[in-house]
C-alpha positions, 0 to 999 in steps of 0.5 A: 088267083089274080083276084086273090093277089089283088085282094092282098095288094089292096090290104097292103095299100090300105095298111100303108095309108093308115100308117101314114095317117097315124104318123101325121096325126102324131106329129100334129099332136106333138106340135100342139103340145110344144106350142102349149108348153111355150105358151105356159112358159110365156105365162110363167115369165109374165107371172115372174115379172108380176111377182118382181113388181109385187115384191117392191109394192108389198114391201113396207117399213111399218115393221121397221125392216126393209130388205134392200138386197131384194129391192136392189136386185129388182131395181138398182136405182132404189137406194132408200125407203121413205116412211111417214107415219100418219100418212100413206107414204111408205115407198122406195126412193130412187135415183136414175143415173140416166136422167133426173126426170126419168121417174116422173114417167116411170114407176119403181120397176122402171116401167112407163107409168103416169104415177111415176115414183118417188125420187131424188136428182143426181145433184143429191148424194145417195148417202143423204149427206147433203145439206138439203136432199130434195125428194120428189113425188106426184100428188095427182091420181095414184101419186105417192105424195098426195098426203103431203097437203095434209101438213097445210092443216095446223092441227095435222102438222102439230100432231105428226112430226116424224119422217123415217128414211131407211138406208142399207145399214142405217135408219135416219129419223127426221123431224118436220120443221116446216110445210108451205107453198112456194113457186114451182121452181127447182130447189136444186137449181135455185140454191147452191146447197154445197155452199154456206151462202146457198144454204142460208138463202134457202133458210131465209125462204123457209123462215120468211113470213107467209100466210099459211106457212107452218113452222114448228116451234123450237126450230128457229135456229137451223143453219148450214150444219144441219141435214135436211130433206125436202119432200116436194109435190104439186097438184094440177090445180096449183098452177105455178105453185108447189108444196114442200115439207121440210124436215131436219135430221134428229137421229142417225142410227149408224152414225154415218152422216157427216159432211163439209159445207164450202165457205 
């Protein structure tokens, strides 16, 4: 009888231990599954971030359409899109409200990058109504403005005249009037473009005779009433020189560009 009772007791003990083992095993499996879900969620977040950056990079003005709602949702510093036919320049233009040099070291998504981005400084209005809006970009490595140096060639300069700048609700068309090297100094700080005197001083620089300077025929009469953009870049081997391409507004699709120059 005692042996029979002991046998039953051992059966219950073994059954209990087996149940505990199953419970612990199920708990571990649940934790592993939860960790897998978290990992998958992290992967989804990473994929979403890549999609955001990819949406900006994949945008192009070749089809004459730019989705500013989507671009500004991804980075509100984007206010324009620059397209230069005949070159690889087809990219957003940004302006940081924090620091003028922010996009020297950050890409269009705001992430640190040696490539930087194409940008204007806070001294220039985002509505493009300044006498001269200076647009910066890098030329070295994967910089956006490497093709600007092609305008140093007279044949390329003559055969490639136009620059398009898309704004939200407007399209501005510019004709390239000059391309040349200059001292590597800030145009914004060198000239007061809010005053007629500063505008005329810049035009004197533009029209000064220098070897290698390209000037388009028919544009000898620029004055402070015009609207210009200056695309500027620099190559590492250029030392203390920068290369600029200057273009004048010839068409304002929405009729929104207007301003007053101080006398």
